[in-house]
C-alpha positions in Angstrom: -0.3 0.1 0.0 0.9 3.5 -0.7 -0.3 7.0 -0.9 1.0 9.1 -3.5 2.2 12.9 -3.8 -0.7 15.2 -4.5 1.5 16.7 -7.3 2.7 13.3 -8.7 0.8 10.5 -8.8 3.5 8.3 -9.6 5.8 9.2 -6.6 4.9 7.8 -3.5 4.9 9.9 -0.4 4.4 6.9 1.6 4.5 3.4 1.9 4.4 0.5 4.3 7.2 -0.8 6.2 8.4 -4.0 5.3 6.7 -6.3 8.2 10.3 -7.1 9.6 10.7 -3.5 10.5 7.2 -3.5 12.0 8.4 -4.6 15.8 11.1 -1.8 16.0 8.9 0.5 14.9 6.3 0.1 17.6 9.2 0.0 20.1 10.1 3.3 19.2 6.4 4.2 19.2 6.1 2.6 22.9 9.5 4.6 24.2 8.3 8.1 22.7 4.6 7.3 24.4 6.3 6.6 27.8 9.2 9.4 27.6 9.0 12.1 25.4 6.6 14.8 25.1 5.4 13.8 28.1 4.3 18.0 29.2 2.3 18.3 25.5 -1.4 18.4 26.0 -3.5 14.9 26.2 -5.1 15.6 22.5 -2.2 16.3 20.7 -0.1 13.4 22.5 -3.2 11.0 20.9 -2.9 12.4 17.8 0.4 11.7 17.6 0.6 8.9 18.7 -2.8 7.1 16.5 -0.8 9.3 13.3 2.6 7.2 14.4 0.7 4.0 15.1 -1.9 4.1 11.8 1.9 4.7 10.0 3.6 1.9 11.3 0.5 -0.3 10.1 1.9 -3.3 8.1 -0.7 -3.1 5.1 -4.2 -4.8 4.8 -3.2 -8.0 5.1 -2.3 -7.0 8.9 -6.0 -5.7 9.2 -7.6 -9.0 8.2 -5.3 -10.9 10.5 -6.0 -8.4 13.9 -9.7 -8.8 13.2 -9.5 -12.5 13.1 -7.6 -12.4 16.1 -9.2 -9.4 18.0 -12.9 -10.7 19.7 -16.1 -8.6 18.6 -17.4 -6.4 21.1 
């Protein structure tokens, strides 16, 4: 999955990380949650956490796996 640049649809502005990189990226996210920007307003931290989590998401196959593993609400 990738997001293209608005100026040139042939240019990828974002691509999902390789699955092998996900554990390290999640580690960085957890470290940030525990240590960085602690004094920022909670809504800013929550927004940044969501943005970073979504950017780490390894693609559509992970969504299927998560839904298969998570119980329904």
